[in-house]
N, C-alpha and C positions, 0 to 999 in steps of 0.2 A: 504494500500500500504506500501511498504518498504521505510524507510527513514534513512539517516545517521543523528544521533542526538548526539550532544555534551552535556553531563551532567555536566561536570566540567573539570578541568585541567587533561589532559591525559586520559580522559574517553569519548570515542566515541563508540556508539553502533548502531547496525542495528535494529531499532524498527519498529513495526507496528503502523501506524497512519492512521487517516481517509483520504481518497482521497478527493481532493478539489471538490467543487460544483461551477459551473460557473453561473454568472449572464448574463443579456442580452448583455452586451458589453464585455464580457470576452471570453477568448480562453483557452481551456484545451490543454496543451502541454505534450506529452510524452517526458520526459527528456532523451536525448541520451548521452550528454557529459557535464562534469562540471570541470572546471579548479580550482585547489586548490590555493587560493590567500594567500598572506602574512597575511592578517587579519584572514582568516580561521585558519592558522597555530598558530597565537597568541591565538585565542580562544581555540584551541586544547591543546597547550602547557601550557598556563598560565591561562586559564579561563577568559581572558580579552584581550583587545587591548587598550592601552592608558588608557583613563578614562571610556571606555565602558566595563562593567563587566557582565558576565553571571549570571543571577539571577533565571533563569528557563531553562529547557532543550531547546536547540537551534538547529534547522536544519540550518547548514551553507550553503554557496554556493551562489555566485552571478555571476559567469562566466559560463553561461549555454547556451546550444543549444538543439534543439529538433525538434519534428515533431508534427504538429497540429493533434489532435484527434477529437475534436468537437468544435463548435463555438456557441455562444449565438445568440439569435434571432436578435439582433441589429448589429451584425458584418457583414461588407460588403466587407472587403478587404482581407480576408483570408478564406481558406477552409480546410477541412480535407486532410491530406497528405502533406501540405505545410511544407517545411523545414525552420526553423526560428532561428535567433539569438535573444535572449531575453534581452532587456534593463531591468536591475534589479530595477530601480527606478520609482516611481510614485509621481510626485510633484503635489501640490495642484492647481497651476495656479493662485492663488489669492493673496498670500503674496507678500511683497515688492520684495524679490529676484526673485521670479517667474515673476513678472511684469517687472522687469529690465532685463530679459533674462538670469538669473543665477539660473536655476532650481536645480542645485546641492547644493545650499544653502537654499533650501526651508525649511521653519520652520515647515512644517507638512509632510515632505517626508516619503514615505514608501520605504525602501531600503532592498532588500532581504538579509537575513542572517546576520542581524545586531542586537547587543544588546544595541544599543544607546538609545533605548526606552524600556519602560516596559508597557504592555507585549512586549516581543521581536518580531522583525519582522522576521518571519521564511523564510528560504532560499530555494534554488532549488536543494539540494542534496537529491532528492527523485524521485520516479518513475513518478509522474505527478505533474504539477503545474497549477494553474489557474491565468492568468494574463490578464490585460487589452489589448484589441486589439492594442492599440497604442504602447505597449511595444514590440510587435513582429515585427521584420524586416525580411521579406521574402528573402530567399536565392535562387537565380535563377540558380546557378551552382551546380555541384556535389562536391563542396568542402567538405572535410571530417568534420564530426561533431566536432571532437577534435580540428580542426583548427578554425571552426566557433566560438567555445567557447572563442577564443582570442579577440573577439570583445570588451568585457568589459575592460580588461586590456589595450588593445591598445587605447581605448577611454581615459583612465587615462593618458597615455603617450601623446596623441595628445593634450589633455587639458593642460597638463603641458607645452608643447611646445608653445601653444597659450598664456599662462600666461607669458611666457618669452618675448613675443613681436617678432619683426622681427629678425629671426635668420640668414638671408641671409649674408654670409660672416663672420659670428661670430666665435670666438674661444671659444669652449664650453668644460666645465668640467662636468663630471657626477660622483658623488660619490655613489658607490653601484652598483654592476653588477649582481644583482638578476634579476628575470623576468621583473619587471617594469623598472629597470635601462636599461636593454637591449632594451626594447621597446621604452624608451625615446631616446636611441641612434638612433634607426630607425626613430623615429619621427623627431628628430633634423636634421638628414641627409636629410630627405624628405623636411624639412623646409629651406634647403640651407646652413646649417652650413659648414664653410670652413675647420675646423679642430676640431676633437673630441678626448678628453682624458678621459679615464675612470679609476677609482680607485676601488679597492676591496681588501679583505684579502685573496682571493682564486685564485690560478693560473688558475684553470680549467674554472672558470667563465670569467676571463680575456681573456683566449684563445678563448672562444666563441665570446666575444666582438670584438676581432681582426678579427675573421672570418666573422662577419657580418658588419664590416665597421669602427671600431674604428681606429683612426690614431695612437694612442699611449695608452698604458696601464701601470699602476703602481700598484704593490702590496705594499700597504702602511704598511703592517705588516713586510714584508721582507726588504723594502727599504723606511723607513719613511721620509727620507730627499729628495727623488726624486721629490715629488710634489712641494715643495718650489723651487727646482732648475728649474723645468719645468715652473712654474709660473714666476719666475724671468727672465728666458730667453726670454719671450715674453712680459714682462711688465705687466703680470696679464691676467687672462682669462676675456673675455667679459661677459659670462654668466656661472653660475654654477647651476646644478640641484642636490640637495641633496636628494638621493633616499634611502639611507641605513636606515634612522631612528635613527641614532646615533648622539648624541650631539657632539662627537669628530669630526665627519665628517662635521657637519655644521660649526664648528669652523675652520676646514681646508678650507672649501669653502670661509668663510669670509676672510681668509688670502690670498687665491689664486686669487680672482678676483681683477681687477684693481680698483682704486678709481672711484666711479660713476658707478660701474658694477651692475649686477643684479643676485640675487640668488633666485631660486624657490625651496621652501621646499615641496617635494613630499612625502617623507617617514614619517611615523607616529612615532614621538618621544615617549619615555616612558612617562607614566602619571606622573603628578607632576612637580615641578620645575626642570629646567635643567641648567647646568653651561654653559651659552652662553656668548661669548665675545661681549656683546651688545655695549660697547663703541666704538669698531672698526667699527660697523655698522654706528654709528654716525660720527666718524672721517673720514671714507672713503666715507661717504654719499652714502651708498649702498641702492639699492632697494631690500628689502626682501619681497618676495611674497609667499603666500600659494597657493597650488593647491590641492583642495579637491575633490576627485572622478572626475567627469567630467561634463561639460555643454552640449551644443547642438552639440556634435560631434559623437554620436554613429552611425548615418547613414554613416558618413564619414569613420569611422573605418570599418564598414561592407563593404563599397565599396572598400576600400583599400585591404581588404582580398580577396574579390571576383575577383577583377581585377588583383591581383598579384602586386599591387603597393608597398606593404610592405609584405615581405616574412617572416613569423614567424616560419617556420617549424624547423629551427635550435634550437629553444628554447623548443620544445616539446621533453622531455626526457623519458617519460613513460606514457602509457595508462593502467590503472588498473581497473578490473571489480569491480562493487559496492560491491560484497560479500567480497572483500578484502580492504574495505575502510580504516580501521585502518592502514593497511600496506601502503596504498597509502599516508596517512598523514605522516607516519614515513619516507617514502621515500622522500617526499617533504621537510621535515626538514633537510635532508642530502644534504646541499648545495654543498658539495664536489663532489657529483655525479649527482645531479639533478637541473634543472632549473624549468620547468613547468611540473608538474604531473597532468594528467587529469584522472578523474574517468569516466568510461563507464557505463551507466545505461541501 
């Protein structure tokens, strides 16, 4: 079968690889759509994301949807022809995080399209994948495959909102208006946030944020003092989501929340030490929380998409055929013109 394979920084190829073989509890899925994630872009651009470095050819992709082709002898909930969103992770169910209900922190997780282990965990940007039956969430509507592929990034946003705690009536800051930042905006609004301010370096992304529900936006490149002014006018934000993955943005969030406030770090910071104003975390007695991938919210994300509770269509800026995968990745890097680029298989 054909697969998109990253061999190193700026080196993605359409290779022939072996098609997957299914076991008794597996499902073979014909991949129909795959969203390009920020981590996929880092692997493509830099050959790494944070501390995870490509050491062998890697099939990227973990935001995928498709159609069931065949099922193993032990599969009882799915049949050929079913349309599915695919949960990209398989946790062990035995380690301490799994037993505590935090499968995203599983010590033996298999997560599609990740170089965090060696041999690498191959992803879903290929014609067929074999996944455990439990990873497949059947779609009962005619929702387009390109929108079904949003289930995984929406799960990341819902998990981040859960990590923040009760958002009802809260004044929220989101730094970073990329696809995940926009989804965090939608998740925070769903969670009852009273007012949401979003910052970014690009006016186009901020315009989208206003269109889907941000109360205020700030271009911190053009107007660097406006965030301090906005925070001062309200006595500080209650909750900040740092989604850009920039140390400067995290420091801005530390300064913008009120004493005793909460910061959720969603973005992946560059690998190695970072210059963080840690003393201000202590002096303001802030709660700084990480949000890594997502926990038990995938089914909720699928339901939100199916029922229309969260509309992600404004974030889909291009659908590109598999044969033009390299072009799709380059388009996705162009934040001035694109938010979510989906590859069609």
